[in-house]
C-alpha positions as CSV (number, residue, x, y, z in Angstrom):
1,X,0.1,0.0,-0.3
2,X,1.5,3.0,-0.9
3,X,0.0,5.9,1.1
4,X,0.2,10.6,1.2
5,X,-1.2,11.3,4.8
6,X,-2.3,15.6,4.5
7,X,-3.9,17.8,7.1
8,X,-3.5,21.0,8.9
9,X,0.0,21.8,10.6
10,X,-1.3,19.2,14.3
11,X,-3.3,17.3,12.8
12,X,-1.6,14.6,13.9
13,X,-0.1,12.9,10.2
14,X,3.3,12.5,12.3
15,X,1.1,10.2,14.8
16,X,-1.1,8.3,12.6
17,X,1.7,7.7,10.1
18,X,4.2,6.4,13.2
19,X,1.0,3.7,13.9
20,X,0.1,3.1,10.4
21,X,4.3,2.2,10.3
22,X,4.6,0.7,12.8
23,X,1.4,-2.3,12.7
24,X,1.1,-3.0,8.7
25,X,5.3,-2.5,8.4
26,X,5.9,0.3,5.9
27,X,7.9,2.8,5.3
28,X,7.4,6.2,7.5
29,X,8.6,8.8,5.9
30,X,8.0,12.3,6.8
31,X,10.4,15.4,5.4
32,X,9.5,17.3,8.9
33,X,12.1,14.1,10.7
34,X,14.0,14.6,7.6
35,X,14.6,17.9,7.7
36,X,14.9,18.5,11.5
37,X,17.6,15.2,11.1
38,X,19.7,17.8,8.6
39,X,19.7,20.7,10.9
40,X,20.5,19.0,13.7
41,X,23.8,17.1,11.9
42,X,24.2,21.3,10.9
43,X,24.7,19.7,7.0
44,X,24.6,21.8,4.5
45,X,20.9,20.7,3.1
46,X,19.8,21.7,7.3
47,X,22.3,25.2,7.7
48,X,19.6,25.4,4.1
49,X,16.6,25.2,5.5
50,X,16.9,26.5,9.6
51,X,16.7,29.7,7.7
52,X,13.5,29.0,6.2
53,X,12.4,27.3,8.5
54,X,12.8,30.3,10.9
55,X,10.7,32.0,8.6
56,X,7.9,29.7,8.0
57,X,8.6,29.1,4.6
58,X,8.5,25.1,3.0
59,X,11.6,23.7,2.8
60,X,12.8,24.5,-0.7
61,X,11.1,21.8,-3.8
62,X,15.0,21.0,-4.9
63,X,15.7,19.8,-1.4
64,X,12.5,17.4,-1.3
65,X,12.0,15.8,-4.3
66,X,16.1,14.9,-3.6
67,X,14.8,13.6,0.1
68,X,11.9,11.5,-1.0
69,X,14.1,10.0,-5.1
70,X,16.0,8.9,-2.0
71,X,13.8,7.6,0.4
72,X,11.4,6.1,-1.9
73,X,14.2,3.8,-3.9
74,X,15.1,2.1,-0.3
75,X,14.5,-1.7,-0.6
76,X,11.9,-1.9,2.8
77,X,9.5,0.7,0.1
78,X,8.8,-2.5,-1.7
79,X,7.9,-4.8,0.8
80,X,4.2,-3.5,2.3
81,X,4.8,0.0,1.0
82,X,5.5,3.5,2.0
83,X,3.5,6.3,4.4
84,X,4.4,9.7,3.2
85,X,3.8,12.0,6.1
86,X,4.3,16.2,4.7
87,X,4.5,16.0,1.4
88,X,3.5,17.3,-1.6
89,X,1.9,19.9,-0.1
90,X,2.3,21.9,-3.1
91,X,0.6,21.9,-6.8
92,X,4.4,21.3,-8.0
93,X,5.3,18.8,-5.7
94,X,2.4,16.7,-6.9
95,X,3.1,17.4,-10.3
96,X,6.2,16.3,-9.9
97,X,5.5,13.4,-7.5
98,X,2.6,12.5,-9.9
99,X,5.4,11.8,-12.5
100,X,8.2,9.6,-10.5
101,X,6.4,7.7,-8.3
102,X,2.3,6.9,-7.7
103,X,-0.2,6.4,-4.7
104,X,-3.0,3.8,-3.5
105,X,-5.3,6.8,-1.0
106,X,-4.0,10.0,0.0
107,X,-5.3,10.2,4.2
108,X,-6.9,13.6,4.6
109,X,-7.2,14.2,8.5
110,X,-9.2,17.1,9.4
111,X,-9.7,19.5,11.9
112,X,-10.0,23.0,12.2
113,X,-8.0,26.3,12.3
114,X,-8.8,26.5,16.0
115,X,-8.0,23.5,16.6
116,X,-4.8,23.2,14.4
117,X,-3.8,25.9,16.2
118,X,-4.6,24.7,20.0
119,X,-2.3,21.3,19.5
120,X,0.9,23.7,17.3
121,X,0.8,26.6,20.9
122,X,1.2,22.6,22.8
123,X,3.9,20.3,21.6
124,X,6.4,23.1,22.0
125,X,8.5,22.2,19.3
126,X,10.8,25.2,18.4
127,X,9.9,26.2,15.0
128,X,6.8,26.5,15.9
129,X,6.7,29.7,17.0
130,X,3.3,32.2,16.2
131,X,4.8,33.9,13.2
132,X,5.9,30.2,11.7
133,X,2.3,28.8,12.3
134,X,0.2,31.4,11.4
135,X,2.5,31.3,7.7
136,X,2.3,27.0,7.3
137,X,-1.4,27.6,8.4
138,X,-2.2,30.6,5.0
139,X,0.0,27.7,3.0
140,X,-1.6,24.9,3.9
141,X,-5.1,26.5,2.9
142,X,-3.6,28.5,0.2
143,X,-1.2,25.3,-1.7
144,X,-2.1,21.8,0.0
145,X,-5.8,21.9,-0.1
146,X,-5.9,21.7,-4.3
147,X,-4.0,18.2,-3.8
148,X,-6.6,17.0,-1.5
149,X,-8.7,17.9,-4.5
150,X,-6.4,16.7,-7.4
151,X,-7.1,13.3,-5.0
152,X,-10.5,14.0,-4.8
153,X,-11.2,13.9,-8.4
154,X,-9.3,10.1,-8.7
155,X,-11.7,9.2,-5.8
156,X,-7.9,8.5,-3.6
157,X,-8.9,10.6,-0.9
158,X,-10.4,9.1,2.2
159,X,-11.3,11.3,4.8
160,X,-10.8,11.3,8.5
161,X,-12.4,13.2,11.2
162,X,-9.3,13.2,13.4
163,X,-10.1,15.6,15.8
164,X,-10.8,12.5,17.8
165,X,-8.8,10.4,20.3
166,X,-5.7,8.9,19.0
167,X,-7.2,6.1,18.6
168,X,-10.7,6.5,17.7
169,X,-8.4,8.3,14.5
170,X,-6.7,5.9,13.7
171,X,-9.3,2.8,13.8
172,X,-11.3,5.3,11.2
173,X,-7.8,4.9,8.9
174,X,-8.1,1.5,9.5
175,X,-11.6,0.8,8.8
176,X,-11.9,3.6,5.8
177,X,-8.8,1.6,4.2
178,X,-10.0,-1.9,4.1
179,X,-6.1,-2.3,5.9
180,X,-7.6,-5.7,7.4
181,X,-7.1,-7.3,4.3
182,X,-2.9,-5.9,4.6
183,X,-1.9,-8.7,7.9
184,X,-3.2,-11.2,6.0
C-alpha cells in the first residue's frame, strides 16, 4: 500500500503515520523529520533549510525531490509500501510526484484551524512560533488544499475526522482503508 497523509499542521499526520508504519510494516517517510535531522546534524541541507524554517517557509522543492527519491528507493518500500507524511504540499510538488511515483490512497486528516493552532502551541517545538504557525496554516489552505481536491477527482481521498482521540482516528483510518487485508 502506498499512501500520502495530508492535513493541516497539528492534525496528527506524524502520529498516525507512525502507528500505520509500526502495525503494517510500512516505511514512514516524514519530510519534517528528515529535515529536522539535517538541521540537528548541521548538514548543508540543514543549514540552508533552518533559515527558511525560522521564517515559516517550506523547504525548497529541489531539496525535497532529492530526499523523496532517496527514501522511496529503499528496499523496505517494496515490501509493504510506504506512508508519505508532509509531501506533497504544493501543486508543483504534486506534479513532480505524479510524474515519478504513485499512491493508492490519500488520507486527509481533517481538523479545524482553531484545533490546529491549539495543538501546535501545545507541542512546544522550536519551529512552532506564532509567525511560523500563521504562515504554515495560510500555506496549507492556499497550497495544500488543492492537492486534496486533485486526489478527490481520482477517488483516492479517505476523509478522516482527526479531532477525535488518537486511537479512534487510527481505527477510522484502518476501517476506511480496509487495512485488515494487509495483515493476511
